[in-house]
TIBAMAR-565972 format. One line per 4 residues: their letters; for each residue x, y, z of C-alpha. Coordinates in nm, 4 decimals. Layout:
TIBAMAR-565972
a	X,Y,Z | ...
***
This chain:
TIBAMAR-565972
mstr	0.0000,0.0000,0.0000 | 0.1234,0.3484,-0.0824 | 0.2158,0.5490,0.2260 | 0.1704,0.8853,0.0530
ladt	-0.1511,0.9729,0.2415 | -0.0160,0.8767,0.5833 | 0.3142,1.0509,0.5137 | 0.1350,1.3696,0.4076
farc	-0.0811,1.3898,0.7187 | 0.2216,1.3111,0.9370 | 0.4175,1.5926,0.7744 | 0.1305,1.8361,0.8254
radn	0.0968,1.7342,1.1912 | 0.4700,1.7914,1.2372 | 0.4194,2.1408,1.0925 | 0.1204,2.1959,1.3252
raal	-0.1193,2.2590,1.0413 | -0.4022,2.1016,0.8471 | -0.3595,1.9562,0.4991 | -0.5013,2.1368,0.1980
vtyv	-0.6974,1.8995,-0.0249 | -0.7863,2.0420,-0.3660 | -1.0440,1.9048,-0.6089 | -1.0337,1.9470,-0.9852
magd	-1.2248,1.7642,-1.2569 | -1.0187,1.5348,-1.4784 | -1.0193,1.6524,-1.8399 | -1.1632,1.9977,-1.7668
pdpe	-1.1689,2.1765,-2.0058 | -0.9345,1.9509,-2.2064 | -0.6806,1.6816,-2.1153 | -0.3633,1.8870,-2.1566
tsla	-0.4919,2.1819,-1.9540 | -0.6162,1.9397,-1.6899 | -0.2704,1.7840,-1.6662 | -0.1079,2.1279,-1.6443
vlra	-0.3392,2.2178,-1.3555 | -0.2721,1.8857,-1.1829 | 0.1018,1.9415,-1.2080 | 0.0743,2.2986,-1.0756
lpea	-0.1408,2.2267,-0.7704 | 0.1323,2.0912,-0.5369 | 0.3644,2.3824,-0.6112 | 0.0790,2.6219,-0.5312
gadi	0.0320,2.4613,-0.1900 | -0.1991,2.1616,-0.2347 | -0.1033,1.8674,-0.0144 | -0.3507,1.6170,-0.1600
vefg	-0.5366,1.6224,-0.4912 | -0.8836,1.4858,-0.5533 | -0.9236,1.4171,-0.9256 | -1.2880,1.4079,-1.0270
lpft	-1.4257,1.1373,-1.2542 | -1.6645,1.3035,-1.5002 | -2.0089,1.1458,-1.4975 | -2.3346,1.2343,-1.6695
dpma	-2.5620,1.1993,-1.3639 | -2.3924,1.3281,-1.0473 | -2.6046,1.3346,-0.7320 | -2.3881,1.5257,-0.4838
dgpa	-2.2296,1.7876,-0.7071 | -2.3459,2.1456,-0.7389 | -2.3653,2.3495,-1.0605 | -1.9931,2.4289,-1.0846
iqaa	-1.8772,2.0681,-1.0713 | -2.1651,1.9493,-1.2869 | -2.0578,2.1984,-1.5546 | -1.6951,2.0879,-1.5233
glra	-1.7948,1.7267,-1.5740 | -1.9941,1.8145,-1.8841 | -1.7003,2.0119,-2.0261 | -1.4720,1.7149,-1.9674
lkgg	-1.7139,1.4664,-2.1221 | -1.7620,1.6938,-2.4226 | -1.3852,1.6884,-2.4675 | -1.3842,1.3084,-2.4718
qtle	-1.2619,1.2416,-2.1190 | -1.3013,0.8801,-2.0096 | -1.1938,0.6806,-1.7061 | -0.9109,0.5281,-1.9062
rtla	-0.7894,0.8721,-2.0112 | -0.8124,0.9935,-1.6530 | -0.5847,0.7143,-1.5363 | -0.3467,0.8020,-1.8193
lvhr	-0.3298,1.1632,-1.6966 | -0.2411,1.0466,-1.3451 | 0.0233,0.8148,-1.4888 | 0.1813,1.1116,-1.6695
frqe	0.1627,1.3187,-1.3491 | 0.3441,1.0417,-1.1595 | 0.6357,1.0581,-1.3999 | 0.7184,1.3944,-1.2416
ntgt	0.5563,1.3796,-0.8974 | 0.5856,1.0704,-0.6812 | 0.4967,1.2314,-0.3479 | 0.1578,1.4038,-0.3750
pvil	-0.1372,1.1741,-0.2980 | -0.4028,1.1547,-0.5699 | -0.7560,1.0453,-0.4852 | -1.0126,0.9644,-0.7530
mgyy	-1.3556,1.1006,-0.6586 | -1.6766,1.0190,-0.8358 | -1.9521,0.7658,-0.8828 | -1.9626,0.3903,-0.9181
npiy	-2.1142,0.3608,-1.2661 | -1.7966,0.4414,-1.4666 | -1.5933,0.2037,-1.2490 | -1.8532,-0.0744,-1.2781
tygv	-1.8621,-0.0306,-1.6554 | -1.4817,-0.0372,-1.6726 | -1.4698,-0.3508,-1.4566 | -1.3731,-0.3424,-1.0892
arfl	-1.0741,-0.5781,-1.1054 | -0.9354,-0.4146,-1.4191 | -0.9938,-0.0694,-1.2742 | -0.8112,-0.1437,-0.9492
ddak	-0.5155,-0.2943,-1.1355 | -0.4944,0.0072,-1.3649 | -0.5456,0.2570,-1.0814 | -0.2567,0.1084,-0.8864
aagi	-0.0359,0.1094,-1.1940 | -0.1223,0.4752,-1.2586 | -0.0283,0.5791,-0.9039 | -0.3691,0.6367,-0.7464
dgli	-0.3719,0.6366,-0.3659 | -0.7413,0.6025,-0.2889 | -1.1031,0.6371,-0.3927 | -1.4040,0.8407,-0.2874
vvdl	-1.7159,0.6881,-0.4412 | -2.0086,0.8824,-0.3068 | -2.2956,0.6560,-0.4107 | -2.1809,0.3301,-0.2509
ppee	-2.3034,0.2960,0.1109 | -2.1436,0.0567,0.3631 | -2.4066,-0.2043,0.2833 | -2.2437,-0.2367,-0.0612
ddel	-1.8855,-0.2783,0.0620 | -1.8423,-0.6060,-0.1280 | -1.8899,-0.4179,-0.4577 | -1.5818,-0.1955,-0.4424
clpt	-1.4728,-0.0985,-0.0908 | -1.3326,-0.4349,0.0175 | -1.1668,-0.5088,-0.3196 | -1.0088,-0.1619,-0.3049
ieag	-0.8621,-0.2272,0.0385 | -0.7402,-0.5702,-0.0721 | -0.5703,-0.4019,-0.3681 | -0.3793,-0.1734,-0.1306
lafi	-0.5704,0.1484,-0.1981 | -0.7599,0.3595,0.0541 | -1.1399,0.3685,0.0397 | -1.2421,0.7030,0.1858
rlat	-1.5925,0.7397,0.3230 | -1.8073,1.0476,0.3692 | -1.9771,1.1368,0.6972 | -2.2456,1.4055,0.6945
pttd	-2.4428,1.6199,0.9395 | -2.7134,1.3514,0.9295 | -2.4753,1.0662,1.0170 | -2.5844,0.9949,1.3745
earl	-2.4153,0.7929,1.6487 | -2.5932,0.4744,1.5419 | -2.4832,0.5074,1.1793 | -2.1287,0.6372,1.2265
pavl	-1.9632,0.3014,1.3185 | -2.0908,0.1469,0.9941 | -1.9600,0.4422,0.7948 | -1.6169,0.4130,0.9567
anta	-1.5879,0.0332,0.9550 | -1.3858,-0.0077,0.6358 | -1.2750,0.3513,0.5845 | -0.9048,0.4112,0.5212
gfvy	-0.6814,0.7096,0.4469 | -0.9028,0.9728,0.6083 | -1.2647,1.0494,0.6887 | -1.4284,1.3139,0.4717
yvsi	-1.6797,1.5175,0.6709 | -1.9376,1.6931,0.4530 | -1.9945,2.0199,0.6351 | -2.3380,2.1029,0.4947
tgit	-2.6509,1.9184,0.3944 | -2.7047,1.9378,0.0211 | -2.4815,1.9595,-0.2836 | -2.1328,2.1015,-0.3272
gtat	-2.0580,2.4699,-0.3485 | -2.4016,2.6017,-0.2540 | -2.3707,2.7162,0.1094 | -2.1192,2.8241,0.3710
pdfg	-2.0880,2.5965,0.6731 | -2.1455,2.7010,1.0330 | -1.7872,2.6635,1.1519 | -1.8785,2.6186,1.5174
vvag	-2.1173,2.3353,1.4369 | -1.8582,2.1721,1.2133 | -1.5960,2.1865,1.4901 | -1.8268,1.9914,1.7189
aver	-1.8948,1.7355,1.4461 | -1.5228,1.6815,1.3892 | -1.4692,1.6168,1.7589 | -1.7585,1.3707,1.7612
irrh	-1.6094,1.1751,1.4700 | -1.2680,1.1710,1.6356 | -1.4159,0.9857,1.9315 | -1.4830,0.6958,1.6942
tdlp	-1.1650,0.6829,1.4829 | -0.7931,0.7546,1.4785 | -0.8048,0.8470,1.1092 | -0.7522,1.2094,1.0044
vvvg	-1.0781,1.4014,0.9641 | -1.0967,1.6431,0.6724 | -1.3805,1.8854,0.6041 | -1.5228,1.9902,0.2699
fgvk	-1.8290,2.1312,0.0875 | -1.8819,2.5071,0.1101 | -1.5195,2.6132,0.1677 | -1.4533,2.8973,-0.0773
tgeh	-1.1884,3.1358,0.0566 | -0.8644,3.1473,0.2486 | -1.0614,3.2779,0.5482 | -1.2967,2.9795,0.5334
aasi	-0.9982,2.7460,0.5065 | -0.8329,2.9064,0.8088 | -1.1488,2.8680,1.0168 | -1.1718,2.4949,0.9460
arya	-0.7956,2.4355,0.9689 | -0.8057,2.5357,1.3363 | -0.9640,2.2041,1.4312 | -0.9709,1.9675,1.1302
dgvv	-0.6845,1.7571,0.9967 | -0.7557,1.8727,0.6434 | -0.9602,2.1208,0.4414 | -1.1132,2.0281,0.1054
vgsa	-1.1874,2.2908,-0.1581 | -1.3494,2.1969,-0.4873 | -1.6266,2.4134,-0.6317 | -1.4391,2.7404,-0.5753
ivda	-1.1371,2.6055,-0.7645 | -1.3506,2.4675,-1.0455 | -1.5293,2.8044,-1.0648 | -1.1977,2.9874,-1.0897
lars	-1.0984,2.7675,-1.3813 | -1.4362,2.8143,-1.5509 | -1.4141,3.1927,-1.5306 | -1.0825,3.1825,-1.7184
ldge	-1.2293,3.0056,-2.0229 | -1.3336,3.1814,-2.3401 | -1.6837,3.1918,-2.4830 | -1.6335,2.8487,-2.6410
grag	-1.5174,2.6937,-2.3139 | -1.1532,2.6811,-2.4165 | -0.8571,2.7385,-2.1875 | -0.6459,3.0487,-2.2241
agtv	-0.3020,3.1664,-2.1185 | -0.4337,3.2547,-1.7722 | -0.6256,2.9354,-1.6933 | -0.3623,2.7586,-1.4851
eavt	-0.2794,3.0781,-1.2965 | -0.6488,3.1351,-1.2235 | -0.6446,2.8055,-1.0350 | -0.3066,2.8355,-0.8687
glvr	-0.3697,3.1930,-0.7553 | -0.6728,3.0777,-0.5558 | -0.4900,2.7696,-0.4275 | -0.2048,2.9836,-0.2958
dlaa	-0.4590,3.1925,-0.1038 | -0.6238,2.8784,0.0336 | -0.2862,2.7330,0.1317 | -0.1988,3.0536,0.3173
gvra	-0.5308,3.0300,0.5021 | -0.4720,2.6697,0.6003 | -0.1244,2.7509,0.7262 | -0.2554,3.0464,0.9257
grag	-0.5348,2.8462,1.0845 | -0.3378,2.7405,1.3907 | -0.0881,3.0260,1.3951 | -0.0444,3.1800,1.7347
***
């Protein structure tokens, strides 16, 4: 099993800070720009990258990520091409963890055993598959763990004490706490409520707890970094990329910088979260 995730969280703990986890959609708006963004994220301050799997029928994604997925699909992005992008990224970067985040249908269609073999070969560290509950662990979760990859589960504000042990049972890598009810990028969390939720989850697991959904600015990131082990930002980054595109949805000279400029601000917020 790759130790990149554990090593990253250990390094952040040693620095007395949270990890910055950034989400971008694979293939958005085209494969080469997507790879350029992926390569630039660690230098801008991202500790972990979530690489979205474009899918026609997302259930947890807000308008920004839905639009990114459609742009990627229009450009011909497939699961196989996504793995190829990560493989190219790994030729230059062997230290930054990469998590694939998406839905089960593309993986099922690809074939679970083939997918896990190819994901390992590409240098993937773990999966977040939002539409597979613990009751379906035999489908993908347990084979993923057996393959040596982390299967990262989401806990939400509606995950009560009775449900939480089932959610955590086969979780590995970290626990992703969804800070709001609803879809991505549509609301700002109540930071005090989220702090209490993180502490509640920590009573049930030794895994790092990261918080996402609704984090848009460096100030938001700093607020969550005070108590969480990691901060996830997705829709705001995807929005920044989208605003840099031309009227035909094509990348321009400033597209990568539009993303990395925001990520640098987020990274500064995360690093300031526990300062003083």
